[in-house]
N, C-alpha and C positions, 0 to 999 in steps of 0.2 A: 504494500500500500504506500503510495507516495505521500509526501508531507501535506499537500493541500487536502488530500482525502482523509488523512488522519485528523486534521483540524476540523474538517466538515462532519466527520462521522466518528467521534470519540467512542472508544469501546474499552470496557474494563477499567475505567478510571474512577476513583472514588470522588463523589461530587460533594461540594460544600453546600452549606445551607443557602448561601447567597446564590450559588449556581442553580440550586433547585428552585429558588424563588423566581429567578429569571426565566427558567424553563416553564414554570407554572404560569407566569404572566404571558409568555408566548402562546402557550396552549389555550389560555382563556381568550386571547385575541383571535386565534384560529377558530375556536368554537363560535365566537361571535360572527366571524365571516361565514362559516358554514351555515349557521342559523339564518343569516341574512339571505343566503342563496337558496335556502330550503333544500339542503342536500339530503342524501340518503340517511335514514335513521341509524344504520350500522356505523357510519363514520362518526356521527354525533355521539352514539353510545360508547364507542371506543375512546373518543376524546374525553367524555365525562368520566369514564373509568380510570383513564390515565391521570386526569386531574385529581381525582379522589386519592389515587395511590401516592401522588407527589405531596398532596396536603397531609396525608398520613405520615409520610417520611419526614416532612418538615416538623410536624408536631412531635414525633418521636425524638428527633434530633434536639429540639428545644427542651423537651422534658429531660433528656439525658444530660444536656449541658447544665440545666438548673440543678439536677441531682449532683453532678460532679462538683459544681461550685459550692453547693451546700456541704457536701462531704469534705471537701478540702478546707472549707471555712471551719467546720467542726474539728477536723484533725489539727489545724493550726491552733485553735483555741484550747483543745485538750493538751497539746504539747506545751503551750505556754502555762497552763494551769499546773501541769505535772512538774515543770521545772521551777515554778514559783516566780517566774520572771515576767515582766511586762516589757515587750520589745518596743523600742522607739527608733525612729529613723534619724534622730539627731546626730548620731555618730557616723552615719553612713554618707551624709552629704555635707559638702563644705558650706560655710555661711555665705550669704548673698552679698555681704559687704566686700568692697574692692580695696 
């Protein structure tokens, strides 16, 4: 497969949430066009199905991201409580004065 074909037809690559949102927007635009043309019901049904799948993928990714953030926040709080220290950033950054 040549480079332009690889860019036009990506296969086997993990998609980001932003990429999925862009794909979802494109599919919704396509659906609107097909509805405007009064196309065959099978095309519209397959687009609706794919839109639903992508919305599910986006919702799952957002849920996983929120859980990961919550678990990392809990882990850092637990580590700070266990060591009995409160971490500050004062020693990590130089002062703003010149």
